[in-house]
MARLUMRO-99658 format. One record per residue (C-alpha): residue in three letters; x, y, z; residue number from 1. Coordinates in steps of 0.5 Angstrom, whole numbers. Layout:
REM MARLUMRO-99658
- Ala, X, Y, Z, NUM
...
***
This chain:
REM MARLUMRO-99658
- Met, 143, 267, 199, 1
- Thr, 148, 262, 202, 2
- Thr, 151, 256, 198, 3
- Leu, 154, 251, 203, 4
- Arg, 159, 246, 200, 5
- Leu, 161, 240, 203, 6
- Val, 168, 237, 203, 7
- Leu, 169, 230, 206, 8
- Gly, 176, 228, 209, 9
- Asp, 179, 225, 203, 10
- Gln, 177, 230, 198, 11
- Leu, 183, 235, 201, 12
- Asn, 184, 237, 194, 13
- Pro, 186, 246, 193, 14
- Glu, 186, 245, 185, 15
- His, 179, 244, 185, 16
- Ser, 175, 248, 181, 17
- Trp, 171, 250, 187, 18
- Phe, 176, 254, 189, 19
- Ser, 179, 258, 184, 20
- Ala, 175, 265, 186, 21
- Arg, 173, 267, 193, 22
- Asp, 166, 268, 193, 23
- Ser, 163, 271, 199, 24
- Asn, 156, 267, 198, 25
- Val, 160, 260, 199, 26
- Ala, 161, 257, 205, 27
- Tyr, 165, 251, 206, 28
- Val, 164, 246, 211, 29
- Leu, 169, 241, 213, 30
- Met, 167, 235, 220, 31
- Glu, 170, 231, 224, 32
- Leu, 165, 225, 225, 33
- Arg, 164, 219, 230, 34
- Gln, 160, 216, 224, 35
- Glu, 167, 216, 220, 36
- Thr, 171, 214, 226, 37
- Asp, 167, 209, 229, 38
- Tyr, 164, 205, 222, 39
- Val, 170, 201, 223, 40
- Leu, 176, 200, 228, 41
- His, 181, 205, 225, 42
- His, 189, 205, 226, 43
- Ala, 191, 211, 230, 44
- Gln, 195, 214, 225, 45
- Lys, 189, 214, 220, 46
- Ile, 185, 218, 224, 47
- Ile, 191, 223, 227, 48
- Ala, 193, 224, 219, 49
- Ile, 186, 225, 216, 50
- Phe, 183, 230, 222, 51
- Ala, 191, 234, 222, 52
- Ala, 191, 234, 214, 53
- Met, 183, 237, 214, 54
- Arg, 184, 242, 219, 55
- Asp, 191, 244, 215, 56
- Phe, 186, 244, 209, 57
- Ala, 181, 249, 212, 58
- Arg, 186, 254, 215, 59
- Arg, 189, 255, 208, 60
- Leu, 182, 255, 205, 61
- Ala, 180, 261, 211, 62
- Asp, 188, 264, 209, 63
- Ala, 185, 264, 202, 64
- Gly, 180, 268, 204, 65
- His, 175, 263, 203, 66
- Arg, 168, 262, 208, 67
- Val, 170, 256, 212, 68
- His, 166, 252, 218, 69
- Tyr, 170, 247, 221, 70
- Leu, 167, 242, 226, 71
- Ala, 172, 239, 231, 72
- Ile, 171, 232, 234, 73
- Asp, 170, 235, 241, 74
- Asp, 165, 242, 238, 75
- Pro, 159, 242, 243, 76
- Ala, 156, 243, 237, 77
- Asn, 157, 238, 233, 78
- Arg, 152, 232, 233, 79
- Gln, 157, 227, 230, 80
- Ser, 152, 225, 224, 81
- Leu, 154, 228, 218, 82
- Thr, 146, 229, 216, 83
- Ala, 145, 232, 223, 84
- Asn, 150, 237, 222, 85
- Leu, 148, 239, 215, 86
- Asp, 141, 240, 217, 87
- Arg, 143, 245, 223, 88
- Leu, 149, 248, 219, 89
- Ile, 143, 249, 212, 90
- Ala, 139, 252, 218, 91
- Asp, 144, 257, 221, 92
- His, 147, 260, 215, 93
- Asp, 140, 260, 212, 94
- Ala, 143, 256, 206, 95
- Ser, 139, 256, 199, 96
- Ala, 143, 250, 196, 97
- Phe, 147, 245, 198, 98
- Glu, 153, 242, 194, 99
- Tyr, 158, 236, 195, 100
- Gln, 163, 233, 191, 101
- Ala, 162, 226, 190, 102
- Pro, 164, 221, 194, 103
- Asp, 168, 215, 193, 104
- Glu, 165, 211, 198, 105
- Trp, 158, 207, 196, 106
- Arg, 155, 209, 204, 107
- Leu, 157, 216, 203, 108
- Asp, 154, 216, 197, 109
- Arg, 148, 213, 198, 110
- Gln, 147, 217, 205, 111
- Leu, 148, 224, 201, 112
- Asp, 144, 222, 195, 113
- Asp, 138, 220, 200, 114
- Tyr, 139, 226, 203, 115
- Ile, 139, 231, 198, 116
- Gly, 132, 227, 195, 117
- Gln, 129, 230, 201, 118
- Leu, 132, 237, 202, 119
- Gly, 128, 243, 202, 120
- Ile, 133, 247, 199, 121
- Ala, 137, 246, 192, 122
- Gly, 142, 240, 192, 123
- Arg, 147, 237, 187, 124
- Met, 153, 232, 186, 125
- Val, 159, 235, 183, 126
- Asp, 165, 232, 180, 127
- Ser, 172, 230, 184, 128
- Glu, 176, 232, 178, 129
- His, 181, 227, 181, 130
- Phe, 180, 221, 177, 131
- Tyr, 182, 219, 170, 132
- Thr, 175, 215, 169, 133
- Arg, 168, 216, 171, 134
- Arg, 165, 210, 176, 135
- Asp, 162, 207, 170, 136
- Glu, 167, 207, 165, 137
- Ala, 170, 200, 167, 138
- Ala, 163, 197, 167, 139
- Leu, 161, 200, 160, 140
- Leu, 168, 197, 158, 141
- Phe, 167, 190, 159, 142
- Asp, 159, 190, 159, 143
- Asp, 156, 184, 161, 144
- Arg, 162, 179, 161, 145
- Arg, 163, 175, 168, 146
- Gln, 170, 175, 167, 147
- Trp, 174, 182, 167, 148
- Leu, 181, 183, 166, 149
- Met, 186, 188, 169, 150
- Glu, 190, 188, 164, 151
- His, 185, 189, 158, 152
- Phe, 183, 196, 162, 153
- Tyr, 190, 198, 162, 154
- Arg, 192, 197, 155, 155
- Gln, 186, 202, 154, 156
- Met, 188, 207, 158, 157
- Arg, 195, 207, 156, 158
- Thr, 193, 208, 149, 159
- Arg, 187, 213, 151, 160
- His, 192, 217, 155, 161
- Gly, 198, 217, 151, 162
- Val, 202, 214, 157, 163
- Leu, 209, 211, 155, 164
- Met, 207, 210, 148, 165
- Met, 210, 211, 142, 166
- Ala, 208, 216, 135, 167
- Ser, 207, 209, 131, 168
- Gly, 201, 208, 137, 169
- Lys, 205, 202, 140, 170
- Pro, 208, 201, 147, 171
- Leu, 214, 204, 149, 172
- Gly, 219, 199, 149, 173
- Gly, 215, 194, 145, 174
- Gln, 211, 191, 150, 175
- Trp, 205, 193, 155, 176
- Asn, 208, 190, 161, 177
- Phe, 215, 188, 165, 178
- Asp, 212, 185, 170, 179
- Gln, 217, 179, 169, 180
- Asp, 223, 184, 171, 181
- Asn, 220, 187, 177, 182
- Arg, 220, 180, 181, 183
- Lys, 227, 180, 184, 184
- Pro, 229, 180, 192, 185
- Trp, 232, 184, 196, 186
- Pro, 240, 183, 197, 187
- Gly, 241, 189, 202, 188
- Leu, 243, 193, 197, 189
- Pro, 242, 199, 194, 190
- Arg, 240, 201, 201, 191
- Glu, 233, 204, 203, 192
- Pro, 233, 211, 201, 193
- Ala, 233, 216, 207, 194
- Asp, 226, 218, 210, 195
- Ala, 225, 225, 208, 196
- Arg, 219, 226, 210, 197
- Cys, 216, 232, 214, 198
- Glu, 215, 230, 222, 199
- Tyr, 210, 233, 226, 200
- Asp, 208, 233, 234, 201
- His, 200, 231, 234, 202
- Ser, 200, 230, 241, 203
- Ala, 195, 235, 243, 204
- Leu, 191, 232, 237, 205
- Trp, 191, 225, 239, 206
- Glu, 190, 227, 247, 207
- Cys, 184, 231, 243, 208
- Ile, 182, 225, 240, 209
- Gln, 183, 220, 246, 210
- Gln, 178, 225, 250, 211
- Ala, 173, 225, 245, 212
- Gly, 173, 217, 246, 213
- Ile, 174, 214, 240, 214
- Ala, 176, 207, 239, 215
- Ser, 183, 205, 235, 216
- Phe, 188, 201, 235, 217
- Gly, 196, 200, 233, 218
- Glu, 202, 205, 234, 219
- Pro, 199, 213, 234, 220
- Ser, 207, 215, 234, 221
- Ala, 203, 222, 235, 222
- Arg, 210, 226, 237, 223
- Gln, 214, 224, 231, 224
- Phe, 209, 223, 226, 225
- Arg, 211, 223, 218, 226
- Trp, 205, 223, 214, 227
- Pro, 204, 229, 210, 228
- Leu, 199, 235, 212, 229
- Asn, 198, 238, 205, 230
- Arg, 199, 238, 198, 231
- Ala, 206, 242, 198, 232
- Glu, 209, 236, 202, 233
- Ala, 206, 231, 198, 234
- Leu, 209, 234, 191, 235
- Gln, 216, 234, 196, 236
- Gln, 215, 227, 198, 237
- Leu, 214, 225, 190, 238
- Asp, 220, 228, 188, 239
- Asp, 223, 225, 193, 240
- Phe, 221, 218, 190, 241
- Ile, 222, 220, 183, 242
- Asp, 229, 221, 185, 243
- Glu, 231, 216, 190, 244
- Gly, 225, 211, 190, 245
- Leu, 223, 210, 183, 246
- Pro, 229, 208, 180, 247
- His, 229, 201, 184, 248
- Phe, 222, 201, 185, 249
- Gly, 221, 196, 179, 250
- Asp, 226, 191, 181, 251
- Phe, 225, 190, 188, 252
- Gln, 217, 192, 188, 253
- Asp, 215, 186, 191, 254
- Ala, 221, 184, 195, 255
- Leu, 220, 182, 202, 256
- Thr, 224, 183, 208, 257
- Tyr, 225, 185, 216, 258
- Arg, 231, 190, 215, 259
- Ala, 227, 195, 212, 260
- Trp, 219, 197, 211, 261
- Arg, 219, 202, 206, 262
- Leu, 224, 199, 201, 263
- Phe, 223, 204, 195, 264
- His, 216, 204, 195, 265
- Ser, 213, 211, 195, 266
- Leu, 209, 212, 200, 267
- Leu, 205, 217, 196, 268
- Ser, 197, 213, 196, 269
- Phe, 195, 217, 203, 270
- Ala, 196, 223, 199, 271
- Leu, 193, 221, 193, 272
- Asn, 187, 218, 196, 273
- Thr, 186, 224, 200, 274
- Lys, 186, 227, 194, 275
- Met, 193, 232, 196, 276
- Leu, 196, 229, 190, 277
- Asn, 192, 228, 182, 278
- Pro, 194, 221, 179, 279
- Arg, 195, 225, 173, 280
- Glu, 201, 229, 175, 281
- Val, 204, 223, 179, 282
- Val, 203, 218, 173, 283
- Gly, 206, 224, 169, 284
- Arg, 213, 225, 173, 285
- Ala, 215, 218, 173, 286
- Glu, 213, 217, 165, 287
- Gln, 217, 224, 165, 288
- Ala, 223, 221, 168, 289
- Cys, 223, 215, 164, 290
- Arg, 224, 218, 157, 291
- Ala, 229, 223, 160, 292
- Gly, 233, 216, 162, 293
- Ala, 233, 217, 170, 294
- Val, 229, 211, 171, 295
- Pro, 228, 205, 167, 296
- Leu, 222, 203, 164, 297
- Pro, 220, 197, 167, 298
- Ala, 220, 201, 174, 299
- Ala, 216, 206, 171, 300
- Glu, 212, 202, 168, 301
- Gly, 210, 198, 174, 302
- Phe, 209, 204, 178, 303
- Ile, 205, 207, 172, 304
- Arg, 201, 200, 172, 305
- Gln, 199, 201, 179, 306
- Ile, 196, 208, 179, 307
- Leu, 193, 208, 172, 308
- Gly, 191, 201, 171, 309
- Trp, 190, 198, 178, 310
- Arg, 187, 204, 182, 311
- Glu, 183, 206, 176, 312
- Tyr, 180, 199, 175, 313
- Val, 179, 197, 182, 314
- Arg, 174, 203, 182, 315
- Gly, 171, 201, 177, 316
- Val, 170, 194, 179, 317
- Tyr, 168, 198, 186, 318
- Trp, 162, 201, 183, 319
- Ala, 159, 197, 179, 320
- Arg, 158, 191, 184, 321
- Met, 157, 195, 191, 322
- Pro, 153, 194, 196, 323
- Glu, 153, 186, 194, 324
- Phe, 161, 186, 193, 325
- Ala, 162, 187, 200, 326
- Thr, 159, 181, 203, 327
- Gln, 161, 176, 198, 328
- Asn, 163, 169, 201, 329
- Trp, 164, 164, 195, 330
- Phe, 168, 159, 199, 331
- Gly, 164, 160, 206, 332
- His, 170, 161, 210, 333
- Gln, 168, 163, 217, 334
- Gln, 174, 163, 222, 335
- Pro, 174, 169, 226, 336
- Leu, 181, 173, 226, 337
- Pro, 186, 171, 231, 338
- Ser, 187, 176, 237, 339
- Trp, 194, 176, 234, 340
- Phe, 192, 181, 228, 341
- Trp, 192, 187, 233, 342
- Thr, 199, 185, 237, 343
- Gly, 203, 182, 232, 344
- Asp, 205, 176, 237, 345
- Thr, 206, 170, 232, 346
- Arg, 212, 165, 231, 347
- Met, 210, 166, 224, 348
- Arg, 216, 171, 222, 349
- Cys, 213, 173, 216, 350
- Val, 206, 174, 218, 351
- Ala, 208, 177, 225, 352
- His, 213, 182, 221, 353
- Ala, 208, 184, 216, 354
- Ile, 202, 185, 222, 355
- Gly, 207, 188, 226, 356
- Gln, 209, 194, 221, 357
- Ser, 202, 195, 219, 358
- Leu, 201, 196, 227, 359
- Glu, 207, 201, 227, 360
- His, 206, 205, 221, 361
- Ala, 199, 204, 218, 362
- Tyr, 203, 201, 212, 363
- Ala, 205, 195, 208, 364
- His, 206, 195, 201, 365
- His, 203, 191, 196, 366
- Ile, 206, 184, 197, 367
- Gln, 206, 184, 205, 368
- Arg, 198, 185, 204, 369
- Leu, 197, 180, 198, 370
- Met, 202, 174, 200, 371
- Ile, 203, 174, 207, 372
- Ile, 197, 177, 211, 373
- Gly, 192, 175, 205, 374
- Asn, 195, 169, 203, 375
- Phe, 195, 166, 210, 376
- Ala, 188, 169, 211, 377
- Leu, 185, 166, 205, 378
- Leu, 189, 159, 206, 379
- Ala, 187, 159, 214, 380
- Gly, 179, 160, 212, 381
- Leu, 179, 166, 215, 382
- Asn, 172, 170, 214, 383
- Pro, 173, 175, 208, 384
- Thr, 168, 181, 212, 385
- Ala, 173, 180, 217, 386
- Val, 179, 181, 213, 387
- His, 176, 186, 210, 388
- Thr, 174, 190, 216, 389
- Trp, 181, 189, 218, 390
- Tyr, 184, 192, 212, 391
- Leu, 180, 198, 212, 392
- Gly, 182, 200, 219, 393
- Val, 189, 198, 219, 394
- Tyr, 192, 202, 213, 395
- Ile, 192, 210, 212, 396
- Asp, 191, 209, 205, 397
- Ala, 185, 204, 205, 398
- Phe, 178, 207, 203, 399
- Glu, 173, 203, 201, 400
- Trp, 173, 203, 194, 401
- Val, 180, 202, 194, 402
- Glu, 181, 197, 200, 403
- Leu, 174, 192, 199, 404
- Pro, 176, 190, 191, 405
- Asn, 183, 189, 193, 406
- Thr, 181, 185, 199, 407
- Val, 175, 181, 197, 408
- Gly, 176, 180, 190, 409
- Met, 184, 180, 189, 410
- Ser, 186, 177, 196, 411
- Gln, 181, 173, 198, 412
- Phe, 178, 170, 192, 413
- Ala, 171, 171, 195, 414
- Asp, 168, 173, 189, 415
- Gly, 169, 167, 185, 416
- Gly, 174, 170, 181, 417
- Arg, 170, 176, 178, 418
- Leu, 176, 180, 179, 419
- Ala, 183, 176, 180, 420
- Thr, 183, 170, 175, 421
- Lys, 186, 165, 181, 422
- Pro, 186, 165, 188, 423
- Tyr, 193, 168, 190, 424
- Val, 196, 164, 195, 425
- Ser, 202, 160, 196, 426
- Ser, 207, 156, 201, 427
- Ala, 213, 157, 204, 428
- Ala, 217, 156, 197, 429
- Tyr, 215, 163, 195, 430
- Ile, 215, 167, 201, 431
- Asp, 223, 164, 202, 432
- Arg, 224, 165, 195, 433
- Met, 222, 173, 195, 434
- Ser, 224, 174, 202, 435
- Asp, 229, 173, 208, 436
- Tyr, 224, 172, 213, 437
- Cys, 225, 165, 213, 438
- Lys, 231, 164, 216, 439
- Gly, 231, 164, 223, 440
- Cys, 224, 163, 223, 441
- His, 220, 158, 229, 442
- Tyr, 217, 154, 223, 443
- Asp, 221, 150, 218, 444
- Arg, 220, 152, 211, 445
- Lys, 221, 145, 208, 446
- Ala, 217, 141, 212, 447
- Arg, 210, 140, 211, 448
- Val, 207, 136, 217, 449
- Gly, 210, 136, 224, 450
- Asp, 209, 141, 230, 451
- Arg, 215, 146, 227, 452
- Ala, 212, 145, 219, 453
- Cys, 211, 152, 217, 454
- Pro, 203, 153, 217, 455
- Phe, 203, 155, 210, 456
- Asn, 205, 149, 207, 457
- Ala, 200, 144, 210, 458
- Leu, 194, 150, 209, 459
- Tyr, 197, 151, 201, 460
- Trp, 195, 143, 199, 461
- Asp, 189, 143, 204, 462
- Phe, 186, 149, 201, 463
- Phe, 187, 146, 194, 464
- Ala, 184, 139, 197, 465
- Arg, 178, 142, 200, 466
- His, 176, 146, 195, 467
- Gly, 177, 142, 188, 468
- Asp, 170, 142, 187, 469
- Lys, 171, 150, 186, 470
- Leu, 178, 150, 184, 471
- Ser, 180, 144, 179, 472
- Ala, 177, 147, 173, 473
- Asn, 181, 153, 173, 474
- Pro, 186, 154, 167, 475
- Arg, 191, 157, 171, 476
- Leu, 191, 152, 177, 477
- Gly, 192, 146, 172, 478
- Met, 200, 144, 175, 479
- Val, 197, 145, 182, 480
- Tyr, 192, 140, 181, 481
- Arg, 196, 135, 178, 482
- Gln, 202, 135, 183, 483
- Leu, 196, 134, 188, 484
- Ala, 193, 128, 184, 485
- Arg, 200, 125, 185, 486
- Met, 201, 126, 192, 487
- Asn, 201, 120, 196, 488
- Pro, 194, 119, 200, 489
- Ala, 197, 117, 206, 490
- Asp, 201, 123, 206, 491
- Leu, 196, 128, 203, 492
- Leu, 192, 126, 210, 493
- Asn, 197, 127, 214, 494
- Val, 198, 134, 211, 495
- Gln, 190, 135, 212, 496
- Glu, 191, 133, 219, 497
- Arg, 195, 137, 220, 498
- Ala, 192, 143, 217, 499
- Asp, 186, 142, 221, 500
- Ala, 191, 142, 228, 501
- Ile, 193, 149, 224, 502
- Arg, 186, 151, 224, 503
- Ala, 184, 149, 230, 504
- Gly, 190, 153, 234, 505
- Leu, 190, 159, 230, 506
- Glu, 191, 163, 237, 507
- Glu, 197, 159, 239, 508
- Leu, 201, 159, 232, 509
***
């Protein structure tokens, strides 16, 4: 009597209780599927990384004595559909039961829930044993409030789990948030740490992916591949980050530069989101280093807030608001993405670098995603669903549960402010303050109008002028609208005409 257990490509956690004992009556199945490669256009490195990690995970399970059935993308028996393959495998194994870990994406959760609803054998979902919270905890915390606040959620999490807390019950250092200390531009020193990650030649796998007819974009880097294969490598990457990156992470986590693509960021998000690493051990290591005096408190707090706070919070938002969240478009923006989203070929130096880096490495840090690419997309009125689809495809760590709230809610404000308290947009002034992008750019960071004026400037003021009916009452935008009211009407008209010309000629920027 066989129990068939499904392991999805983002459930590569060898520490899961499923694997604590060998059982000849349990068969684990992993599948490479066109269903999963094709639902959006993915970056080549994302496909390679997940397939390579799945194959390594399956080998290690088999070496540990577990029964494993692996369906490669080019297996003739692979029907390329999750449920079609499950039907055949259940029949082939004469399975009496089917189990799966809770999926993190709504579409897979619905597909598998519907599947076991009509299955003729016992079927059940078990916890993935990864997150701090249940899917519904954020919704229960905020109940039916319109405005959710991550800071309130984060403080609850810190208190409940005793993270960076004193015996008195107060936060370490006397305050909850050190964000104001973590906003420095990078002057070039200290130097970016060396990239100590393992390097692989995945050219054979990449050829297999291409021969299977899978479409992708971005640089595959198949012969010199640096994303981790397994938990052991991810743990080593965590060690390296704690020692080399985290001490400077806080100061420069928002910094933007064309001279480095990683700076002091951990690059752990792929390992975390595929569950090679557990968030508790990542948070624990950061806190331990802080308490030992090896890492400044603002750096540790800023990093921990991203994982214990924001990561868990957006997951709660996702499960509370799907499936409607995916189609939100509060501003009614409809502009298609310009073709340079797939090439990086634009004269805006900041955008060209952020997109070019994304295409080259399948990675950009949160400020590049939010305040360069997302900022431009919102100001230019790009369709938020198209922006979401691009983000979901291009980034190696992008799985819908974490990417969708960040893109549709935080970046594009397409939910009307239910996630973010204001649109995160800026003119060139912020970009110049936080980066070295503006020096040498084709466009003039100080000009609002004219062919050489930075597009961010006209688009910024035009955005608030166009959407005054929706935004002028927002208390966090009072200063913006006071400045707008003081602007000479003729000057504002010139700015709006320049913005109209920019939106009409996005391809030529």
